[in-house]
A tleap script that builds the chain and sets N, CA, C and O, in Angstrom:
source leaprc.protein.ff14SB
mol = sequence {
  NMET ILE GLU THR ALA VAL LEU ILE SER THR
  ILE ILE LEU VAL LEU LEU THR PHE VAL GLY
  LEU TYR ARG ALA ILE VAL GLY PRO THR ALA
  GLU ASP ARG ILE VAL ALA ILE ASN MET ILE
  SER THR LYS VAL THR VAL ILE ILE ALA MET
  ILE ALA LEU ILE THR SER GLN VAL LEU TYR
  VAL ASP VAL ALA LEU VAL TYR ALA LEU LEU
  GLY PHE ILE ALA THR ILE GLY LEU ALA LYS
  LEU LEU LEU LYS GLY LYS LEU GLY CLYS
}
set mol.1.N position { 10.468 8.718 -23.118 }
set mol.1.CA position { 9.549 7.632 -23.385 }
set mol.1.C position { 9.304 6.797 -22.126 }
set mol.1.O position { 8.160 6.505 -21.781 }
set mol.2.N position { 10.377 6.420 -21.452 }
set mol.2.CA position { 10.227 5.624 -20.234 }
set mol.2.C position { 9.547 6.443 -19.143 }
set mol.2.O position { 8.715 5.923 -18.399 }
set mol.3.N position { 9.902 7.729 -19.049 }
set mol.3.CA position { 9.284 8.583 -18.033 }
set mol.3.C position { 7.784 8.705 -18.262 }
set mol.3.O position { 7.013 8.745 -17.303 }
set mol.4.N position { 7.366 8.764 -19.512 }
set mol.4.CA position { 5.943 8.838 -19.821 }
set mol.4.C position { 5.232 7.547 -19.423 }
set mol.4.O position { 4.134 7.588 -18.870 }
set mol.5.N position { 5.845 6.423 -19.698 }
set mol.5.CA position { 5.248 5.131 -19.326 }
set mol.5.C position { 5.146 4.995 -17.813 }
set mol.5.O position { 4.140 4.503 -17.301 }
set mol.6.N position { 6.175 5.427 -17.095 }
set mol.6.CA position { 6.145 5.358 -15.634 }
set mol.6.C position { 5.086 6.310 -15.085 }
set mol.6.O position { 4.389 5.973 -14.128 }
set mol.7.N position { 4.961 7.482 -15.676 }
set mol.7.CA position { 3.958 8.442 -15.234 }
set mol.7.C position { 2.548 7.910 -15.457 }
set mol.7.O position { 1.692 8.039 -14.582 }
set mol.8.N position { 2.301 7.319 -16.608 }
set mol.8.CA position { 0.982 6.741 -16.891 }
set mol.8.C position { 0.699 5.574 -15.939 }
set mol.8.O position { -0.420 5.435 -15.446 }
set mol.9.N position { 1.695 4.747 -15.684 }
set mol.9.CA position { 1.531 3.627 -14.746 }
set mol.9.C position { 1.237 4.136 -13.344 }
set mol.9.O position { 0.425 3.552 -12.627 }
set mol.10.N position { 1.891 5.214 -12.952 }
set mol.10.CA position { 1.647 5.791 -11.635 }
set mol.10.C position { 0.223 6.306 -11.523 }
set mol.10.O position { -0.435 6.100 -10.503 }
set mol.11.N position { -0.252 6.967 -12.551 }
set mol.11.CA position { -1.626 7.474 -12.539 }
set mol.11.C position { -2.626 6.323 -12.469 }
set mol.11.O position { -3.621 6.412 -11.749 }
set mol.12.N position { -2.375 5.256 -13.200 }
set mol.12.CA position { -3.264 4.085 -13.153 }
set mol.12.C position { -3.258 3.464 -11.760 }
set mol.12.O position { -4.310 3.078 -11.251 }
set mol.13.N position { -2.086 3.364 -11.139 }
set mol.13.CA position { -2.017 2.809 -9.782 }
set mol.13.C position { -2.749 3.679 -8.770 }
set mol.13.O position { -3.373 3.163 -7.842 }
set mol.14.N position { -2.675 4.989 -8.943 }
set mol.14.CA position { -3.407 5.893 -8.046 }
set mol.14.C position { -4.903 5.661 -8.188 }
set mol.14.O position { -5.623 5.609 -7.191 }
set mol.15.N position { -5.372 5.521 -9.418 }
set mol.15.CA position { -6.801 5.257 -9.631 }
set mol.15.C position { -7.218 3.914 -9.048 }
set mol.15.O position { -8.295 3.796 -8.464 }
set mol.16.N position { -6.371 2.901 -9.205 }
set mol.16.CA position { -6.687 1.587 -8.643 }
set mol.16.C position { -6.638 1.592 -7.117 }
set mol.16.O position { -7.295 0.776 -6.471 }
set mol.17.N position { -5.863 2.508 -6.543 }
set mol.17.CA position { -5.828 2.626 -5.090 }
set mol.17.C position { -7.193 3.050 -4.559 }
set mol.17.O position { -7.608 2.621 -3.482 }
set mol.18.N position { -7.891 3.898 -5.323 }
set mol.18.CA position { -9.226 4.303 -4.904 }
set mol.18.C position { -10.217 3.147 -4.955 }
set mol.18.O position { -11.169 3.114 -4.175 }
set mol.19.N position { -10.009 2.210 -5.853 }
set mol.19.CA position { -10.845 1.006 -5.887 }
set mol.19.C position { -10.631 0.199 -4.604 }
set mol.19.O position { -11.585 -0.302 -4.010 }
set mol.20.N position { -9.372 0.080 -4.186 }
set mol.20.CA position { -9.081 -0.608 -2.928 }
set mol.20.C position { -9.640 0.136 -1.729 }
set mol.20.O position { -10.075 -0.483 -0.758 }
set mol.21.N position { -9.630 1.461 -1.791 }
set mol.21.CA position { -10.199 2.260 -0.706 }
set mol.21.C position { -11.701 2.028 -0.596 }
set mol.21.O position { -12.250 1.976 0.504 }
set mol.22.N position { -12.355 1.891 -1.731 }
set mol.22.CA position { -13.778 1.568 -1.721 }
set mol.22.C position { -14.020 0.227 -1.030 }
set mol.22.O position { -14.943 0.097 -0.226 }
set mol.23.N position { -13.189 -0.771 -1.345 }
set mol.23.CA position { -13.348 -2.091 -0.726 }
set mol.23.C position { -13.046 -2.027 0.767 }
set mol.23.O position { -13.669 -2.736 1.557 }
set mol.24.N position { -12.096 -1.183 1.156 }
set mol.24.CA position { -11.769 -1.056 2.576 }
set mol.24.C position { -12.913 -0.413 3.349 }
set mol.24.O position { -13.127 -0.733 4.518 }
set mol.25.N position { -13.639 0.477 2.717 }
set mol.25.CA position { -14.758 1.138 3.395 }
set mol.25.C position { -16.004 0.267 3.375 }
set mol.25.O position { -16.685 0.146 4.393 }
set mol.26.N position { -16.315 -0.338 2.238 }
set mol.26.CA position { -17.567 -1.068 2.070 }
set mol.26.C position { -17.430 -2.544 2.421 }
set mol.26.O position { -18.433 -3.204 2.693 }
set mol.27.N position { -16.216 -3.070 2.420 }
set mol.27.CA position { -15.968 -4.499 2.615 }
set mol.27.C position { -16.892 -5.146 3.619 }
set mol.27.O position { -17.019 -4.661 4.744 }
set mol.28.N position { -17.541 -6.235 3.237 }
set mol.28.CA position { -18.526 -6.831 4.143 }
set mol.28.C position { -17.906 -7.469 5.393 }
set mol.28.O position { -18.568 -7.558 6.427 }
set mol.29.N position { -16.674 -7.902 5.314 }
set mol.29.CA position { -16.066 -8.525 6.486 }
set mol.29.C position { -14.768 -7.802 6.844 }
set mol.29.O position { -14.223 -7.030 6.056 }
set mol.30.N position { -14.301 -8.075 8.037 }
set mol.30.CA position { -13.041 -7.475 8.492 }
set mol.30.C position { -11.862 -7.992 7.680 }
set mol.30.O position { -10.894 -7.267 7.451 }
set mol.31.N position { -11.944 -9.244 7.247 }
set mol.31.CA position { -10.869 -9.807 6.434 }
set mol.31.C position { -10.733 -9.067 5.108 }
set mol.31.O position { -9.622 -8.797 4.651 }
set mol.32.N position { -11.872 -8.741 4.491 }
set mol.32.CA position { -11.838 -7.977 3.243 }
set mol.32.C position { -11.185 -6.619 3.463 }
set mol.32.O position { -10.417 -6.149 2.623 }
set mol.33.N position { -11.486 -6.000 4.575 }
set mol.33.CA position { -10.911 -4.689 4.860 }
set mol.33.C position { -9.407 -4.772 5.084 }
set mol.33.O position { -8.665 -3.902 4.628 }
set mol.34.N position { -8.954 -5.800 5.773 }
set mol.34.CA position { -7.511 -5.960 6.011 }
set mol.34.C position { -6.769 -6.201 4.697 }
set mol.34.O position { -5.701 -5.632 4.469 }
set mol.35.N position { -7.332 -7.040 3.842 }
set mol.35.CA position { -6.701 -7.303 2.551 }
set mol.35.C position { -6.676 -6.028 1.703 }
set mol.35.O position { -5.688 -5.760 1.019 }
set mol.36.N position { -7.748 -5.248 1.742 }
set mol.36.CA position { -7.789 -4.001 0.973 }
set mol.36.C position { -6.761 -3.002 1.496 }
set mol.36.O position { -6.106 -2.323 0.705 }
set mol.37.N position { -6.611 -2.903 2.797 }
set mol.37.CA position { -5.621 -1.988 3.365 }
set mol.37.C position { -4.213 -2.447 3.026 }
set mol.37.O position { -3.339 -1.619 2.769 }
set mol.38.N position { -3.981 -3.745 3.020 }
set mol.38.CA position { -2.678 -4.268 2.623 }
set mol.38.C position { -2.403 -3.966 1.146 }
set mol.38.O position { -1.279 -3.625 0.779 }
set mol.39.N position { -3.416 -4.091 0.315 }
set mol.39.CA position { -3.262 -3.777 -1.097 }
set mol.39.C position { -2.966 -2.295 -1.306 }
set mol.39.O position { -2.126 -1.941 -2.133 }
set mol.40.N position { -3.640 -1.440 -0.573 }
set mol.40.CA position { -3.385 -0.005 -0.667 }
set mol.40.C position { -1.957 0.302 -0.240 }
set mol.40.O position { -1.272 1.098 -0.883 }
set mol.41.N position { -1.509 -0.318 0.829 }
set mol.41.CA position { -0.144 -0.100 1.312 }
set mol.41.C position { 0.890 -0.520 0.262 }
set mol.41.O position { 1.889 0.168 0.053 }
set mol.42.N position { 0.642 -1.645 -0.388 }
set mol.42.CA position { 1.560 -2.117 -1.425 }
set mol.42.C position { 1.569 -1.171 -2.622 }
set mol.42.O position { 2.630 -0.861 -3.164 }
set mol.43.N position { 0.400 -0.715 -3.031 }
set mol.43.CA position { 0.323 0.198 -4.161 }
set mol.43.C position { 0.987 1.529 -3.848 }
set mol.43.O position { 1.661 2.095 -4.709 }
set mol.44.N position { 0.811 2.036 -2.640 }
set mol.44.CA position { 1.452 3.301 -2.268 }
set mol.44.C position { 2.971 3.140 -2.251 }
set mol.44.O position { 3.693 4.061 -2.634 }
set mol.45.N position { 3.456 1.997 -1.817 }
set mol.45.CA position { 4.893 1.739 -1.837 }
set mol.45.C position { 5.430 1.783 -3.267 }
set mol.45.O position { 6.475 2.382 -3.522 }
set mol.46.N position { 4.722 1.155 -4.192 }
set mol.46.CA position { 5.143 1.161 -5.597 }
set mol.46.C position { 5.042 2.564 -6.181 }
set mol.46.O position { 5.902 2.968 -6.963 }
set mol.47.N position { 4.008 3.311 -5.813 }
set mol.47.CA position { 3.857 4.683 -6.298 }
set mol.47.C position { 5.017 5.547 -5.821 }
set mol.47.O position { 5.542 6.349 -6.592 }
set mol.48.N position { 5.423 5.399 -4.571 }
set mol.48.CA position { 6.562 6.161 -4.055 }
set mol.48.C position { 7.839 5.791 -4.809 }
set mol.48.O position { 8.647 6.662 -5.128 }
set mol.49.N position { 8.018 4.510 -5.092 }
set mol.49.CA position { 9.200 4.088 -5.857 }
set mol.49.C position { 9.170 4.654 -7.275 }
set mol.49.O position { 10.209 5.037 -7.812 }
set mol.50.N position { 8.001 4.707 -7.873 }
set mol.50.CA position { 7.891 5.283 -9.214 }
set mol.50.C position { 8.157 6.787 -9.193 }
set mol.50.O position { 8.775 7.319 -10.115 }
set mol.51.N position { 7.702 7.465 -8.162 }
set mol.51.CA position { 7.993 8.890 -8.029 }
set mol.51.C position { 9.496 9.093 -7.874 }
set mol.51.O position { 10.054 10.056 -8.400 }
set mol.52.N position { 10.146 8.190 -7.156 }
set mol.52.CA position { 11.607 8.270 -7.033 }
set mol.52.C position { 12.267 8.105 -8.399 }
set mol.52.O position { 13.266 8.762 -8.692 }
set mol.53.N position { 11.716 7.240 -9.222 }
set mol.53.CA position { 12.261 7.037 -10.565 }
set mol.53.C position { 12.046 8.260 -11.450 }
set mol.53.O position { 12.939 8.658 -12.198 }
set mol.54.N position { 10.864 8.850 -11.363 }
set mol.54.CA position { 10.547 10.015 -12.187 }
set mol.54.C position { 11.402 11.220 -11.792 }
set mol.54.O position { 11.923 11.928 -12.653 }
set mol.55.N position { 11.542 11.448 -10.477 }
set mol.55.CA position { 12.254 12.645 -10.006 }
set mol.55.C position { 13.744 12.427 -9.800 }
set mol.55.O position { 14.470 13.372 -9.492 }
set mol.56.N position { 14.203 11.211 -9.964 }
set mol.56.CA position { 15.626 10.857 -9.757 }
set mol.56.C position { 16.103 11.166 -8.342 }
set mol.56.O position { 17.247 11.572 -8.139 }
set mol.57.N position { 15.231 10.974 -7.381 }
set mol.57.CA position { 15.566 11.176 -5.972 }
set mol.57.C position { 15.672 9.813 -5.290 }
set mol.57.O position { 14.667 9.131 -5.088 }
set mol.58.N position { 16.878 9.431 -4.944 }
set mol.58.CA position { 17.122 8.114 -4.356 }
set mol.58.C position { 16.534 8.019 -2.945 }
set mol.58.O position { 16.220 6.925 -2.477 }
set mol.59.N position { 16.387 9.145 -2.278 }
set mol.59.CA position { 15.879 9.152 -0.912 }
set mol.59.C position { 14.452 8.597 -0.832 }
set mol.59.O position { 14.072 8.011 0.181 }
set mol.60.N position { 13.670 8.778 -1.888 }
set mol.60.CA position { 12.304 8.264 -1.901 }
set mol.60.C position { 12.262 6.739 -1.844 }
set mol.60.O position { 11.296 6.164 -1.342 }
set mol.61.N position { 13.279 6.096 -2.342 }
set mol.61.CA position { 13.326 4.631 -2.278 }
set mol.61.C position { 13.424 4.185 -0.821 }
set mol.61.O position { 12.794 3.204 -0.427 }
set mol.62.N position { 14.216 4.906 -0.018 }
set mol.62.CA position { 14.295 4.587 1.407 }
set mol.62.C position { 12.942 4.791 2.086 }
set mol.62.O position { 12.534 3.998 2.935 }
set mol.63.N position { 12.265 5.850 1.707 }
set mol.63.CA position { 10.935 6.110 2.260 }
set mol.63.C position { 9.983 4.986 1.871 }
set mol.63.O position { 9.184 4.541 2.695 }
set mol.64.N position { 10.058 4.528 0.643 }
set mol.64.CA position { 9.200 3.432 0.186 }
set mol.64.C position { 9.483 2.147 0.967 }
set mol.64.O position { 8.554 1.417 1.314 }
set mol.65.N position { 10.750 1.869 1.242 }
set mol.65.CA position { 11.092 0.668 2.008 }
set mol.65.C position { 10.558 0.731 3.438 }
set mol.65.O position { 10.039 -0.256 3.960 }
set mol.66.N position { 10.691 1.893 4.062 }
set mol.66.CA position { 10.170 2.055 5.427 }
set mol.66.C position { 8.650 1.934 5.423 }
set mol.66.O position { 8.073 1.311 6.314 }
set mol.67.N position { 8.001 2.527 4.424 }
set mol.67.CA position { 6.547 2.439 4.329 }
set mol.67.C position { 6.099 0.990 4.113 }
set mol.67.O position { 5.091 0.562 4.676 }
set mol.68.N position { 6.837 0.243 3.307 }
set mol.68.CA position { 6.503 -1.168 3.087 }
set mol.68.C position { 6.645 -1.968 4.381 }
set mol.68.O position { 5.822 -2.833 4.679 }
set mol.69.N position { 7.686 -1.673 5.138 }
set mol.69.CA position { 7.882 -2.367 6.413 }
set mol.69.C position { 6.762 -2.050 7.392 }
set mol.69.O position { 6.254 -2.944 8.069 }
set mol.70.N position { 6.377 -0.788 7.468 }
set mol.70.CA position { 5.274 -0.409 8.360 }
set mol.70.C position { 3.960 -1.046 7.926 }
set mol.70.O position { 3.169 -1.480 8.763 }
set mol.71.N position { 3.730 -1.100 6.620 }
set mol.71.CA position { 2.516 -1.743 6.125 }
set mol.71.C position { 2.481 -3.222 6.440 }
set mol.71.O position { 1.429 -3.762 6.783 }
set mol.72.N position { 3.627 -3.886 6.327 }
set mol.72.CA position { 3.704 -5.313 6.655 }
set mol.72.C position { 3.440 -5.548 8.139 }
set mol.72.O position { 2.679 -6.443 8.505 }
set mol.73.N position { 4.065 -4.750 8.983 }
set mol.73.CA position { 3.871 -4.910 10.436 }
set mol.73.C position { 2.423 -4.626 10.817 }
set mol.73.O position { 1.857 -5.318 11.663 }
set mol.74.N position { 1.824 -3.616 10.201 }
set mol.74.CA position { 0.423 -3.306 10.491 }
set mol.74.C position { -0.499 -4.439 10.063 }
set mol.74.O position { -1.454 -4.764 10.770 }
set mol.75.N position { -0.221 -5.040 8.919 }
set mol.75.CA position { -1.049 -6.152 8.445 }
set mol.75.C position { -0.932 -7.355 9.371 }
set mol.75.O position { -1.932 -7.999 9.685 }
set mol.76.N position { 0.278 -7.657 9.807 }
set mol.76.CA position { 0.469 -8.770 10.744 }
set mol.76.C position { -0.242 -8.489 12.061 }
set mol.76.O position { -0.889 -9.370 12.627 }
set mol.77.N position { -0.119 -7.266 12.542 }
set mol.77.CA position { -0.788 -6.893 13.794 }
set mol.77.C position { -2.301 -6.985 13.695 }
set mol.77.O position { -2.956 -7.493 14.605 }
set mol.78.N position { -2.858 -6.497 12.595 }
set mol.78.CA position { -4.307 -6.572 12.420 }
set mol.78.C position { -4.779 -8.011 12.268 }
set mol.78.O position { -5.841 -8.370 12.777 }
set mol.79.N position { -4.010 -8.832 11.578 }
set mol.79.CA position { -4.386 -10.242 11.427 }
set mol.79.C position { -4.363 -10.961 12.777 }
set mol.79.O position { -5.240 -11.771 13.077 }
set mol.80.N position { -3.344 -10.650 13.585 }
set mol.80.CA position { -3.269 -11.271 14.906 }
set mol.80.C position { -4.406 -10.791 15.797 }
set mol.80.O position { -4.985 -11.567 16.557 }
set mol.81.N position { -4.722 -9.494 15.694 }
set mol.81.CA position { -5.836 -8.961 16.468 }
set mol.81.C position { -7.144 -9.604 16.055 }
set mol.81.O position { -7.980 -9.914 16.905 }
set mol.82.N position { -7.329 -9.806 14.781 }
set mol.82.CA position { -8.552 -10.431 14.288 }
set mol.82.C position { -8.632 -11.899 14.680 }
set mol.82.O position { -9.711 -12.401 14.994 }
set mol.83.N position { -7.494 -12.590 14.665 }
set mol.83.CA position { -7.466 -14.021 14.958 }
set mol.83.C position { -7.632 -14.309 16.435 }
set mol.83.O position { -8.448 -15.148 16.818 }
set mol.84.N position { -6.852 -13.608 17.283 }
set mol.84.CA position { -6.842 -13.917 18.709 }
set mol.84.C position { -7.614 -12.936 19.567 }
set mol.84.O position { -7.940 -13.242 20.714 }
set mol.85.N position { -7.910 -11.764 19.033 }
set mol.85.CA position { -8.659 -10.790 19.806 }
set mol.85.C position { -7.802 -9.890 20.672 }
set mol.85.O position { -8.326 -9.001 21.345 }
set mol.86.N position { -6.483 -10.103 20.669 }
set mol.86.CA position { -5.571 -9.257 21.422 }
set mol.86.C position { -4.212 -9.251 20.742 }
set mol.86.O position { -3.891 -10.155 19.971 }
set mol.87.N position { -3.417 -8.229 21.029 }
set mol.87.CA position { -2.116 -8.120 20.402 }
set mol.87.C position { -0.992 -8.660 21.276 }
set mol.87.O position { 0.070 -9.013 20.764 }
set mol.88.N position { -1.206 -8.729 22.561 }
set mol.88.CA position { -0.164 -9.228 23.469 }
set mol.88.C position { -0.096 -10.735 23.446 }
set mol.88.O position { -0.637 -11.387 22.553 }
set mol.89.N position { 0.592 -11.288 24.464 }
set mol.89.CA position { 0.757 -12.746 24.576 }
set mol.89.C position { -0.559 -13.356 24.854 }
set mol.89.O position { -0.659 -14.575 24.987 }
savepdb mol mol.pdb
quit
């Protein structure tokens, strides 16, 4: 029962990820695109964690944590690039 609910939730999140992908492609401003990419990164992290729950593979949780960290760093980098125009000092 729980596995079915997690599987259905995972499928819904995958479909909603495509909605975010649409916003990332069509987004009228760069800010909209950054927020959409951050949302996609968060959803993919949750999807990986749900796959770990479904398959009982603990290693996927580590992958999800690393992916979340990379997504956070990328979002900060893109925001800084958008704000200041450069990534360095």
